RODO-2510 file (C-alpha; in nm, 4 decimals, decimal comma):
residues 198
     n   res          X          Y          Z
     1     m    20,8265    31,3854    13,7910
     2     h    21,1807    31,3324    13,9136
     3     q    21,3420    31,0036    13,8290
     4     p    21,5484    30,8356    14,1001
     5     h    21,9208    30,8742    14,0586
     6     g    22,1946    30,7389    14,2789
     7     t    22,3087    31,0923    14,3580
     8     e    21,9723    31,2158    14,4873
     9     q    21,9184    31,2582    14,8566
    10     p    21,6695    31,0297    15,0406
    11     m    21,4293    31,3231    15,0901
    12     q    21,4067    31,3706    14,7130
    13     n    21,3663    30,9967    14,6628
    14     v    21,0758    30,9829    14,9062
    15     g    20,9057    31,2382    14,6839
    16     v    20,9459    31,0034    14,3893
    17     l    20,8072    30,7120    14,5925
    18     i    20,5100    30,9189    14,7100
    19     t    20,4393    31,0262    14,3517
    20     l    20,4285    30,6616    14,2458
    21     i    20,1859    30,5825    14,5280
    22     r    19,9699    30,8883    14,4547
    23     d    19,9540    30,7844    14,0894
    24     c    19,8551    30,4273    14,1895
    25     r    20,1721    30,2850    14,0317
    26     h    20,1987    30,0386    14,3165
    27     d    20,4203    29,7770    14,1505
    28     e    20,6793    30,0449    14,0767
    29     a    20,6533    30,1724    14,4331
    30     l    20,7096    29,8214    14,5703
    31     a    21,0113    29,7787    14,3425
    32     m    21,1515    30,1104    14,4657
    33     l    21,1122    29,9951    14,8260
    34     d    21,3008    29,6763    14,7429
    35     t    21,6018    29,8818    14,6343
    36     s    21,5612    30,1631    14,8908
    37     p    21,3924    30,0193    15,2023
    38     e    21,4956    30,3197    15,4120
    39     l    21,2307    30,5248    15,2293
    40     a    20,9600    30,3431    15,4286
    41     t    21,0304    30,5677    15,7268
    42     a    21,0993    30,8916    15,5359
    43     h    20,8705    31,1952    15,5192
    44     s    20,7880    31,4381    15,2425
    45     d    20,9281    31,7897    15,2550
    46     e    20,6618    31,9075    15,0092
    47     g    20,5208    32,2429    15,1122
    48     g    20,1658    32,3143    15,2155
    49     q    19,9208    32,0921    15,3940
    50     l    20,0794    31,7706    15,2602
    51     h    20,4081    31,8485    15,4367
    52     g    20,5382    31,5667    15,6545
    53     a    20,3411    31,2882    15,4888
    54     s    20,5029    30,9468    15,4745
    55     p    20,4618    30,6770    15,2111
    56     l    20,2317    30,4999    15,4598
    57     h    20,0017    30,8038    15,4732
    58     w    19,9663    30,7923    15,0960
    59     a    19,9393    30,4139    15,0725
    60     g    19,6547    30,4238    15,3244
    61     h    19,4828    30,7026    15,1350
    62     r    19,5086    30,5081    14,8092
    63     n    19,3838    30,1850    14,9755
    64     a    19,7066    30,0160    14,8682
    65     v    19,6991    29,7265    15,1139
    66     l    20,0068    29,5429    14,9833
    67     l    20,2072    29,8636    14,9971
    68     c    20,0854    29,9320    15,3503
    69     e    20,1934    29,5839    15,4569
    70     r    20,5364    29,6240    15,2978
    71     l    20,5909    29,9672    15,4497
    72     l    20,4995    29,8369    15,7954
    73     q    20,7366    29,5412    15,7501
    74     l    21,0111    29,7910    15,6707
    75     g    20,9521    29,9899    15,9891
    76     a    20,6911    30,2520    15,9018
    77     d    20,5164    30,3833    16,2141
    78     v    20,1472    30,2890    16,2047
    79     n    20,0695    30,5839    16,4361
    80     d    20,2948    30,8353    16,2593
    81     s    20,1577    31,1843    16,3174
    82     a    20,4178    31,3864    16,1278
    83     s    20,1820    31,4995    15,8520
    84     d    20,0361    31,8492    15,8619
    85     w    19,7053    31,7227    15,7164
    86     w    19,4910    31,4701    15,9096
    87     l    19,8146    31,3748    16,0931
    88     t    19,7852    30,9935    16,0932
    89     p    19,7847    30,7230    15,8249
    90     l    19,4585    30,5910    15,9712
    91     a    19,2854    30,9277    15,9308
    92     w    19,4248    30,9657    15,5774
    93     a    19,2804    30,6239    15,4881
    94     a    18,9482    30,7067    15,6533
    95     d    18,9288    31,0378    15,4667
    96     a    18,9364    30,8424    15,1387
    97     g    18,6977    30,5686    15,2509
    98     s    18,9819    30,3175    15,2128
    99     a    18,8161    30,0428    15,4160
   100     a    19,0699    29,7673    15,3484
   101     a    19,3636    29,9911    15,4401
   102     v    19,1845    30,1102    15,7545
   103     e    19,1280    29,7517    15,8625
   104     l    19,4909    29,6593    15,7950
   105     l    19,6270    29,9600    15,9859
   106     l    19,4054    29,8782    16,2833
   107     k    19,5224    29,5161    16,2811
   108     h    19,8796    29,6474    16,2936
   109     g    19,8112    29,8558    16,6029
   110     a    19,6817    30,1885    16,4769
   111     d    19,5215    30,3830    16,7622
   112     v    19,1581    30,4223    16,6556
   113     n    19,1072    30,7283    16,8765
   114     q    19,4414    30,8989    16,8103
   115     n    19,4183    31,2735    16,7596
   116     a    19,3962    31,3447    16,3880
   117     i    19,3911    31,7253    16,4243
   118     v    19,2215    31,9557    16,6784
   119     g    19,0791    31,6612    16,8701
   120     t    18,9233    31,4905    16,5727
   121     t    18,9818    31,1241    16,4979
   122     a    18,9706    30,8985    16,1947
   123     l    18,5961    30,8679    16,2568
   124     h    18,5579    31,2431    16,2018
   125     a    18,7602    31,2043    15,8812
   126     v    18,5298    30,9359    15,7405
   127     a    18,2272    31,1395    15,8522
   128     m    18,3512    31,4383    15,6521
   129     g    18,3888    31,2055    15,3547
   130     g    18,6904    31,3548    15,1839
   131     s    18,6616    31,5870    14,8856
   132     s    18,3460    31,4101    14,7641
   133     r    18,1755    31,4296    15,1071
   134     g    18,1295    31,0536    15,0848
   135     s    17,9461    31,0584    14,7517
   136     r    18,2328    30,9063    14,5505
   137     d    18,1748    30,5632    14,7059
   138     p    17,9072    30,5706    14,9788
   139     a    17,9398    30,1978    15,0497
   140     a    18,3145    30,2314    15,1091
   141     y    18,2645    30,5208    15,3504
   142     r    17,9909    30,3303    15,5329
   143     r    18,2138    30,0214    15,5608
   144     t    18,5059    30,2313    15,6819
   145     a    18,2911    30,3830    15,9578
   146     e    18,1703    30,0368    16,0598
   147     i    18,5287    29,9070    16,0820
   148     l    18,6427    30,2009    16,2950
   149     i    18,3485    30,1598    16,5325
   150     a    18,4048    29,7830    16,5560
   151     h    18,7616    29,8615    16,6673
   152     g    18,6463    30,0947    16,9440
   153     a    18,6185    30,4378    16,7831
   154     d    18,4487    30,6873    17,0157
   155     v    18,1303    30,7729    16,8233
   156     n    18,0712    31,0870    17,0282
   157     r    18,4268    31,2195    17,0482
   158     r    18,4249    31,5992    17,0521
   159     a    18,6800    31,7913    16,8515
   160     t    18,8803    32,0498    17,0439
   161     g    18,8679    32,3220    16,7789
   162     h    18,6217    32,6095    16,7801
   163     r    18,3243    32,3893    16,6847
   164     w    18,3572    32,1027    16,9356
   165     q    18,1814    31,8839    16,6799
   166     t    18,1063    31,5116    16,7024
   167     p    18,1526    31,2748    16,4088
   168     l    17,7761    31,2874    16,3498
   169     d    17,7917    31,6674    16,3328
   170     d    18,0490    31,6320    16,0555
   171     a    17,8507    31,3670    15,8686
   172     v    17,5342    31,5797    15,8811
   173     a    17,7148    31,8998    15,7798
   174     n    17,8670    31,7212    15,4783
   175     h    17,5436    31,5401    15,3798
   176     n    17,7304    31,2111    15,4219
   177     d    17,4073    31,0240    15,4891
   178     h    17,5446    30,6680    15,4762
   179     v    17,8004    30,7403    15,7467
   180     a    17,5456    30,9391    15,9462
   181     a    17,3178    30,6347    15,9483
   182     v    17,6004    30,4133    16,0780
   183     l    17,6831    30,6637    16,3509
   184     r    17,3211    30,6938    16,4603
   185     a    17,2881    30,3141    16,4702
   186     h    17,5803    30,3072    16,7163
   187     g    17,4559    30,5859    16,9438
   188     g    17,6130    30,8806    16,7648
   189     q    17,4702    31,2169    16,8611
   190     v    17,4887    31,5702    16,7317
   191     s    17,6380    31,8190    16,9722
   192     n    17,4473    32,0984    17,1412
   193     s    17,7002    32,3594    17,0346
   194     s    17,7983    32,3052    16,6720
   195     g    17,4784    32,4247    16,5104
   196     n    17,4545    32,1088    16,2979
   197     r    17,1216    31,9379    16,3283
   198     a    16,9929    31,6155    16,1801
***
């Protein structure tokens, strides 16, 4: 890991800040923001699908509520869509089942139905359940889905990619049963075209 030096450029420093957040070293990240508040609005130049991520994307993903609050105070865009992966901080948080961060972002004006990639939303992200398909913490994924729906998430929003899937299609395909149950309880339906069936 790079250590911050006075001669490094802000883009390199944002990489250090993001590494601290990714490693859940939140006190160190907060201290870094105190000395370099401009990093709150910076974006990673890391290659690959994580390109364009901001500290707020990562803080949401790690459910780091205090960091999210501080970043927003310092000017981070709650609807930032510069990331190449899941686009928005809200979708990043939903992907990880970070219920507290999702609730905070929504209270700060996150658009619950903002495009998160090919017409999907944060509700699709929570339905997919991240790398564990929701099994890492089923209660957290269920709670995250409930929060999104309570804030007006469109439970039957169709993606615009080749599958045109609904959130329930994604939950069923990923065996994310807790989220599927929440979606069904709120009128969620499988599509007629995705091939996913309950």
